[in-house]
N, C-alpha and C positions, 0 to 999 in steps of 0.2 A: 588452206592456202591455194590460191588460184594460180595455175600454170607453174606449179612447183617443179614439174618435170623438165622445164625449159631452162633451168639455171645452168650456168657454165661451171667449170671446176673451181674457179676463184670464188664465185658466189657461194658455191656449196661449202668450201672451206671456211669462209667468213660466217656462214649461217651456223655451222657446227660449233665454231668458237663462241658465238654469241648466244647460243641456246643450249648450253650444257645443263642448266637446271630445269629446262622445259622438257616435258614428255608428251609425245604425240602417239596417237593410236588410230589405226584404220577402222573403217566401219564394217563393210561386208568383205567376205573373202574374194568375191569376184572383182570388186572395185580395187582392192589392194593388189591383186595379181595383175590386173590391167594397168594400174599405175606404175608398178615395178617394170613391167614390159616396156612402157613408154619411156621411162627414164633410161633404161639400158639401151634402148634403140636411139634415143636422143644423144647420149654420150658416146656412142660407138664403142661399146664396152669391149668388143673384140680387139680393138686397136689400142687400147689404153695400156700403160705400163703398170708395173706391180704396185707402186705407191698410189697411182691414180685409181686403180681398181679398189684398193683398200679404202680410199676416200669415198668413192661411190657406194661401197658396201656399208660404211658407217652412216652415210646419208640415208640409205634405204632402211637401215635398222631404226634410225631416229624418227623417220616420218611414219613408218608403218607400225612400230611397236613390236615387231617380230624379233626373235632371238637371232644371234649370229649364225647358229647352225641352220636355222630355217631359211634365212636369207641366202646362205651359201647354197643350199639345195635348190632354191628357186633360180638362182643365177646359173647353176649347172644345168637345170632343165631348159633355161633359155638358150644357153650355148649349144645344147644338144639338139633342140627341136626348132629354135628360132622364135618360140613363143611360149607363153606360160598360160596353161589352162588348168581349170579345176578338174582334178582327177575324179572320175566317178567310180566308186567301189563296185567291183564285180566279183561276186563270190565264185570261188573255183568250183567248177562242175565237171564231173567226168563225162566223157562222151557217151551218149545214149546208144546202147547196142540193140535193144529190143524196141521195135517201133509200136505204134498204135495198132497196126494190122496184126502184129504178133500177139498182142494182148487179146484182141478180139478172136484170133484163131485159137488161143488157149481156152478162152471162154466157151467157144463152140465145142472143143474136144471134151471139156468137163461136162457140158450139157449132154453130150451124146453118151458119155460113160458114167454119168451121175456122180461126178466129182470123186474120182479115185484118190488114193494116197499119192504123195509126191513121187516116190520111186516108181510106182506103177504108171502114173501119168507120164513121167519122163521116158519110160520104156515105150509107151505108145507113140510119143512124138518121134523117138529115134527110129522106130520101125516105119513110120509114115514116110520118112525121108530116105532111109537106107534100103528098105525092102520094096517099097512101093514107088519110089522115085518122085515124090511130090516136092517140088522146089520150094514151095511156100513154107515148108517145115525145116528148112536148112538151118536157120538160126536157133529155132527152138529145139532142134535135135541134140545140141550140145549144151543145153541149159543145165545148171546145177539144180539139185532138189531144193536147196535153201532159197535160191533166187526165184524158183518157180512159185514158192509161197509168197515171195515179195510181189510178184506180178498179180497174184490173186487178191492182194490188198489194194491195188490201184483203183481209182474211181471209175475208170473206163471198164475194167473187168466187172465191177459191181453193177454198173449200168447194163452190161450185156448179160451177166449171169447172176441171178439171185438164187441162193441156195438156202433153204429153210430146214432147220433141224428141229424136230419135235422135242418137247420138254421130256426129259427122262426122269421118271420118278426116283426119288431117293429110297434106297433099300433100307428101311428102318423096320426091324423085326419086332419092335415094342408095340403091342396092341394089334388088334385085328380091325381092318376096315370093313365094318358092317354096322347095321343098325341093331341094337339089342332087342330081343324078343322075350319080355318077361312072362308072357302068357298068364297074366293076372296075378302073378306072384310078387309080393313086395321085396325090395332089396336091390333093385337095379337103379343106380344113381345116374343122374345127368349133372355134370360138373362144368362150371365155367368161372372165369375170373372177370372182375370189373375194376377198372382203374379210376381213381379219384383225382386224376389230373396231375400235371407237372408244372413246375415253375423253374426259371433259370437257376441252376445249382441246387435245386431241392426237389426230391421225389415225393409223390403223393402216396397215400395208403392204397392197398389192394384189398378188394373184397373177394372172398372165395364163396361161391354159391353152389350148393348141392341140393338137388330135388329128387325125390323118389318118383319114378314114373307112374306107379300104380296108386299109391296112397297120397301123393302130393306132399309128403312130409318133407319139410325144408329146413336145412341147417345153413346158417351164414356165419362165416368167420372173417377175420381181418389179419393182414400180414403187412409188415413194413417193406418187404422185398418179395420179388416173385421168382427167386432162385430156388434151386433144388434143396439147399440146406435149410432155407426158411420154410418151405412148404411141407417138408416131411413131418414135423411135429404138428403142424396145423391140420393136415389131412388125417393124421392118426387121431387127433382129438375130435375131429368132425365125425369120423366113423364111429367112435365110441358114443356119440350123442344120439345116434339112431336107435329106436327101441326094437329093432329087428336085425337080423343078420344081413350083412351086405353081401350080395352075390355078384353084382356087376358094377363096373365103373366105366362110364362113357364120357368122353370129352372131345374137344376139337383137336386139331393137329399141332397146337401150341407146344413149345418146348418146355413150358412150366409143368405140364402133365406127362408128356411123352419123353421120358428120360429114365435112366437106369435106377435112380433113387426111388422114384414113385413105383416103377415096375417091381423093384425088390420088395417094397412095402406091401403092394397088393398081392404079390405071389406068396409072401409069408402068411397073409390072412386068407389065402385061397379065394381071392376075388378076381373075377374075369375082367380083363381090361380091353375095351374096344375104343375105336376112334372114328370120327366122321369120315364119310366117303366124299371124294371130290364131286363137285356139282350136285350135292344133295344137301341143300341148306336146312332141310327139316330134320336131319339126323339129331341135331342138338337144339332144336327149336324150343323145346319145353323150358329149359333153364334160361335160354336167352330172353324169352318173354318174361320170366320171373325177374331177370335183371332190371328191366324197366319198371315192372308193376310193383316190385317190392323194394329193391335196393335203391334205385334212383328216386322212387317216391318218398322214402323215408330219409335217405342220406343226402339227396340232392345231387346236383351236377357240379357244385363248386369245389374248389381245391381244398383238400385236407392233408396236412403235413403227415409224413410217415411216422413222425414221433408219437402221434396219437393212436397208433395201431393197437398198442396193448390195452389202453382204456376202452377203445371201441370193441376189442375182443371180449373184455369183461362185460360190457353192456350186452353184446350179442348172447353170451352164454347165460347170463343171469336173467335177463328180461326179454330180449327181443325174440330169441328162438322159441321160448315157451309161449309168447304171445302169438307168433305165427302159426304154431301147430295146434294150440288149444283154444284160443279165443278169437281169432280173426275169422270173419265170415268167409266161406268159400262159395262163390256163386255157382260152382259146378256141382256142389253136393245137393242131392235131393232133400236131405233133412233141413238144410239151411234155407232152401226155397220155401218150405212149408211153414217152418216155425219162425216166429219173430223174436228178436233179442229181448231178453228179460232185463229187469233192473240190475240183477247180479252181473250179467254179461256186460252191460254198459259201464258199471263201476269198474269192472276188471279192465276194460279197454282204456278207461281214463287213467288208471293207475299202472297199467301194464304189469300186473302181478298175476301169477297163475292161480287158478281156482282148483285146488287139489282134489275136492270130492268128485270132480268130473274129468278125469284124465283119460279121455277117449278122443282120438282125432276126428276131425270133421263133424263135430257135434256142437250143440248149443247147451249152455248151462241152464238147467230147469229147476234150480233150487227154489224151495218155497220161502 
């Protein structure tokens, strides 16, 4: 409606009687407040009687679509201030006591004293003001220890003072950080785990790879999980498959091998446990190269569900491990470089079955 704010009281009463079934609604809050202010000003609301004020109130409710309580609050705001404005919300904020200069001063003190504890820093600030009479420390002299830590978290403090803390090594007494030294004696294993991928909601199988450092004798096993309870029987079975006594067990710092369960198993068998040193990638490099040259070569990179771990373990024990140690050519062995594979060896490779007359590692079957 155009110029609806200019209606007199008689026209307003006639409009309300004729539009009882009609509902109006304002557009924006700013327009509604401005129109209500114009109506109240046009009707001289301060000078109206009780009945006339009620008529104007019902007219405002009808035209704006606001409730009676909200229109009453807007009218009270108009009578108190002479205008109706949109109130901008301002969040309550406590007055700031410590200024930007105080934060920079605290950063300078921490830089000079290498970031002492909260109580010690507060004592330094207190002495600067009380004993040495430095006025700039007046506000900081009475600061609490808790709020001192709050000031250290402010962006200005971080810009002024950058404090770096070196990584503190975790004190884990399981295993010794050193590279094993077999001195030409077999029985020192390098162990690592290989994961066969994950899918949403489904875990993949884990391969456990163990290689002897001297003889290159290799045993591979499979496990559905990489937890302590799952690995204990797998590692015990792997150790039994080696044809010599195990003297050393070396792995990286993963929790699947550095835990109390594995340590108890190795201590029971009198096996020395070592782990890789930081920033020495070659400490466990032997088995890591076997992960790609053996496991990834034959098992691939694709996802294999953990439910197949038992069948894979049966395949490893019956066929794959004998093939790795008895019939696969080792390019590092002098004997395999001089001799060519015979027909017997080729047939064994095709069938992946052990040739029992020649159970010697790193050799070629020379049956007639």
